[in-house]
N, C-alpha and C positions, 0 to 999 in steps of 0.2 A: 482900735483900728490902726493907730500909729505903731503900737507894739507889734501887731501882726505884720505890718509893712516892713519894719526893721528886721523881724525874724526871717521874712521871705527874702529880703535882700541879702542877709547874711548867709542864708541857705544857698542861694544862687551863686554867690561869690565863693562859697566853700566848694560847691560842686565844680565850678570853673577851675579853681586851684587844683582840685583833685584830678580833673581831666587833663590839666596842663602838666601835672606830674606824670600822668600816664603817657602823655604825648612825648615828653622828654625821654622817658625810659623805653618806650615802645616803637617810636617812629623809626623807619628804616634809614632816614637821612637826617643830618643836623638841620638842613634847610626845611624839611617837613616839620621837625620838632619846633623850630623857631616860628614858623608860620602859624602853627596851631597855638602855641603859647601866647603869642601876640594877639591873635584873634580871640582867644578865650578870655584873656584879661581885659582887653579893650572893649569887647562887645559880648559879654557873657550870655545875655538873653538870646541872642541869635546863635552864638557859637556853640552853646551846649547842645542845642537841637541838631546843629550841623555835625557836631562831633559824634553824636549817637549814630548817625547814618553814614558818615564819611570818614570818621577818625580811625577806624581799625586798619591796620596794615598787614596783619597776618590772620590766617584762618585756621581754626582747629577742627580736628575730626576728619579731614580729608585724607583718605588712604591712598598713598602712592604705591601701587602694587609692585612697581619695579624695585622697591627696597623693603617692602613690608611682607611680601608673600614668598616663601622659599621656592614654591613650585614655579612662580613667575620668574624669579631670579635664575633658577636652573634652566628654564626654557630660553631665557635671553642668552645665557652662556652657551647653550647648545647651538643657538642661531649664529652666534659669533664664530663658532667653530665650523659650522656648515657653510657659512657665506662670508669668508674672510675678505676684507677689502684689499685693494692693491696697496703696496707700501707707500708711505707718505714721503716720497722721494724729494718733494719740494719743501718739506718741513712746514706744512701749513698748520700744524697744531692739532692733528686728529685727536690726540689724547685729551686736549682741553675741551674740544667739542663733545667728545663722548662723556667726559666727566660732568660737564654742564648739563647735558641732555639726560644723563642717566640712561643712555641707550648706546649700543654699539653702532659704529658705521658698518653697514652690511653691503655686500655686492649682490649682483643679480637683479637690479631694479631698472625701471624705466620711468621717465617723466615726460609728459607732454604739456607744454605751456599753452594755456587757453587765454585769449586776450580780451574778451569782452563777455557781457552777459549772454548774448545769443549763442556764441560758441560754447560757453561753459555749461549753460543749462541744457542745451541740446545733448551734450556729451553725458551730463548727469542723468537726464531723463532716459537716454538710451541705455545707460547702465542699470537703472532701476527696472526698465522693461525687460532686460535680459537676465535679471536675477533669478536664481533657482532655489534659494534657501532662506536668506534673510537680508534685511537692509537696515543699516544704522544711519540715522539722519540727525544732524545737529546744526542749528544756526542761531546766531545772536539775535537777528531780526527776522521775523516772519510776518508778512502782511496778508490780509484777506483781500487781495487785489487780483488782477489778471494772472500774474505769475504765481502768487500764493495759491490760488485756486487750481492752477495747472499742476503744481506740485502735489496738492491734495488729490487730484484726480489720478495721477500716476501711482501714488502710494495706496490709494483705495483699490486700484486695479491689481496691484501686487498682493495686497491682503486677500482679495477675492480669489487669486490664483493659489492661495494656501501658504504664502510666504509669511514669515514673521517680520514685523516692522517695529523698530524701536526708535523713538523720536524724542529728542531733547531740545528745549528752547529756553531762552533767558527771559525772566519776568520783566527786567528793565527794558531790554531791547524790544520786547514784544508787549509793552504796556498798552498799546492800542490794538492788539489782536483780540477780536471778539471771542468771548467764551464759547460761542456756538461753533467756531472753527475747531477748537480743541475737543469739544464735546462730541461733535460728529465723528471725528477720527477715533476717539476713545470708544464710543458706542459700537463702532464697526470692528473693534478688536485690536486696533493699533495701540501699542504701548506708548503713550505720549505724556511727558512730564516737564514741568518747569524745573530747572536744575536746582532750585532752592525750595520748592514747594513743600517737600516732605521732611524738612529739617527742623520743624517745630517753631514755636513762637520766639525762641531766643535768637532766631536768625533774621527777624524782621528789620533789625538795624544794620544788616550787612549788605545794604544796597550798593555799597562801594565795590564789592567783589562781584564782578560781572563775568559771565562766561562768554567770551568774545570769539570762541572757536567756531569754525565752519567746517563741518565734517560730513562726508558721505562715504560709507564703506558698503560694498556689495559682496556677499559670500566670502569675505576675507581675501579676495583676490584683486579687487579694483577699489581704489580710493581716490577721494578728491579733497583738496583744501585750498584755501586762498582768501581773497578779499571780499567775495560776493556774498551778500545776504539774499533773502527772498523778498523782493519787492519790485514794483514796476520801475522805480527810479534806477535800479541796477541794470535795467534793460534800456535805459536812455529815454524813458517815457515821461519823465517829469520835466516840464518846461522850465522850471526854476533852475535846474542843473544842466539840462541839455544832454549831450552825449556823455555817457558815464564810462570812464576809462578805468578798467580794473583787470586784475590778473588772477587766474585760478590755475590749478595744476592737476592733471590726471596721473595717478600713481599706479604702478604695478610692481610686484615683487615683494620681498620680505619687509620693505618699509611700510607696506599696507598693514602688516600685522602690528607694527609700532603705532600706527594711527588707530587701529582697532583697540589696542590696549589703552590708549588715552581715552577713547570713548567709554571703555569699561570702567575706568576710574571715575569719570564724570557720572556714569550711570549709578555706580555704587554710592556716590555722594548724594545723588538725588533720591535714590530708592532704598538704599541699604541692601540691595540685592547683588549677589555675585553672578555676573553675567558670563564669566570666562568659560564655564563648562557648557554653556548653551550655544557657543559659537564654534566655527571651524578655524583652525590655525594651520593652513596648508603652507608647507615650506617649498615654495615654487619659485625658481629663478626664471627670469626672462632673458632672451638673447641679447638685449641691449647691454646688460651686465654693468650698469652704472652703480657706483658706490654712493650710498645715501643714508641719512638717518632722519628721524622725525624728532624735532625738539619741541617739547612742551614747556610752558612756564606758567607760574601763577603764585598767588599769595600763600600757598601751602609749601612752597619750595624752601629747602634749607639755605640755598644760595640765592643770590640776586640773578636769577637765571636770565631774565630779559636783557638786563644791562650787560651781563657777561657775554651773552650771544653777540650783541653788537660790537663789543670790544674785541672778541675773538675774531670776528670777521675783519675788523679794521687791522688788527695785528697780522692776520694772514695775508694781507695785500702786499704785493711787491711793486706793482706798476699802477693799479687803479682800484678804486672801489666806488661803485655807483649805487646809490640808495634812493629808492622811491618810497615816499611815505606821505600820506595826506596831512599828518600832523608832525610838527617838528618842535618838540620841547625836550631836548636831551638832558640826561643826567650829567652833572659836572664831569664825571669820569669819561663819559662818551664824548663830551665836548673837548676835553683835553686830548683824547685819543685821535679825534678827527684833526685837530690842530697839528699834532705831532706827525700824523701821516702826511698831511699836506706839506709841512716843513721838511719832510724827508724826500720830497719830490714826487710823491704819489699823487696821481690825479684823483681828487676827491670831488665827486659831483653829487649834489642832493637835489632831487626832483620833488617839488611840492606843488599843490594846486594854486592856480591864480585866484580862484574864488573860494569863499569860506562856506562850510556847513556848520561849524561850531566857532563862533566869533572869538571867544576868549582864547581858545587854543591857537587859532589862526593869527590873532594879534600877538600872542606871546612869542611866536616864531621870529617876528621882526626884531625882538630884543636880542636875538642870538646872531643875526646875520652879520653885523659889522665886525665883531671880534673874530668870527670864523673866517670871513672873507680876508681879513688882515693877515691871516696865516696861510691863505692860498686856497681855501675851500670855495668851490663854485656852487652857486644856487641857481636853479632854473625853475620857472613857473610855467606849469602846463596850462595852456589857454583854451584848448579845444574841448570845452565841457569841463566836467569835474573829474579830477584824478584821485582815485581811492586805493590804488594798488599798494601792496606791501612786499617789495622785492629788494634783494641785495645781489649785486654782481661783484665778484672779486677776481680781478685779472681775467685770464681765460680758463679758470680752474674751478670756481665755486659759484653756484647759483642757488638762491634761496627764495622760495615763494610760500607765503603764509598769511597769518593774521596779525603779526606784530607791527604796530606802529612805533615810530621813534619818538615816544613820549613817556612821561612818568606813569600814566595810567596803564598803558600796555605793558611796560616793563616791570611794574610792581604790583598792580592791583587787579588786573584782569587775568583770567585764564586764557592763554594764547597757545598757538602752535605754528610751526613752520617746517616745511620739508627742505632739507639742505642736500643738494647734490654736489658731490665732488667729481665733476665730470666735465670735460672740455666741450663735448657736443651740446649739452644742455646750456652751458655757459655761453656758447656761441649763439644758440637760439635766443637766449635772454638778451644778449648784446644787440642783436638785430632789432628786437622789439623795443629796447630802450633807446636805440639810436633814432627810431621812428618817433618815439615820444619826445626826445629832445628837439627833433625837427619841428614839432608842434608846440614848442615852448620858447620862452624868451629868457635870457640871462637876467638875474636880479643883481644889478650893480649899483643901484641908487642907495646911498648911505641913509641912515636914519635922519640925518639933518635935512635931507631933501624930500622926506616923505610928507604926505599931507599932515596938517596939524593934528587931526584926530588920531592918526596912527602914532605920531611922536608922543602924544599925551597918554594914550591908552596902552601902548605896547609895554612900557616898563611896569605899569600897574598889573597888566595881565601876567607878566613874568613872575610877579610876586606869588601868584597862585600856581606856579609850575609844579611844586611838589604835590599839589592836590588835584591837578588836572587829570 
């Protein structure tokens, strides 16, 4: 028995050392590598299981059609020629955004900012009801509640009208979604899949890679993305959260085709099916003629797309950058960029929720506030309910609405997307909305030394997990 115990301990320690080596060679940041190495060596029995599920930082086998398929590459270049953007006269770094996104900035678009669940889902359900050919649906969270059943009703009605409906959901976000919900839609002919379900048993340890995108595309002409999932809390019906403050965006023009392409890539990952030839790709400009692109990010990217996006937005700012994110656990590079922007005299405002839905992430943010405030960054806490929007405003020139939070999980581990408009009119709309949000918020000026004891004790501990959050 003693011999068996010794062999078992040696085996566990050997596996922990092997995983620690993999973490050192494969983690995207030194901080993440150090966190895993310390965890694996100090507590191998817990850390080995955690690493199996959470330790992967890149994903293999995901096909990015924008660089893998020549016909897609050719179509993208043709769109660039057909819908050229206005010149970057203010030197905002269009080339950087295009390179990071692996998409061109295109003209001929329009964007309508939607400021809560009621307005957003009314617009989405209207679009579903007006569809004539097909509907693409994707959400991180879908619940079998009042809103979830309403979505199901609209999709079934579309299916009964003879439309094709393609539906993706994430198994982690939808862990509480009853199988009966999915089965009912599937039996009626709606193509519905978990984004990881068909990838085989080798993917069971990749729970860390979550598809956090929220997408609706109708007929290739109208699209939606933003912060809203499908659940009653997003309509402000959960008394624990109260009013739910979120932002979605209705898209028209060539940028919708970029959103559609992102869905096709996710669909291929889930099903190994090439959806491109089954959809329409209309090249239609709208009179608003805004310049825009759709940026996607995820663990299949060659570059650090999420962090590069935030850095590019910060660098583009000349007078202000306002960021709203429910989670604030920035990468060291983003932290430095925010400091430098504030030190250059740029107004840097970060809007976060006053209340928490994920306690570790909420606590970790407190460990960043003091050093950034010392450089001139302003932090505001939204008090009227829970703030979940993911938007960025740069000067009077750039407005971004999407799914990207300013934390390590969004920037490195999740599949995310955001619509970026290089347009003064949409920037003005977002400014009006954010000014109203700041009016419902309070400035966070109290230093860590004056925070409650439990925050002072737990925030530094929570920050240790920043590379893993």
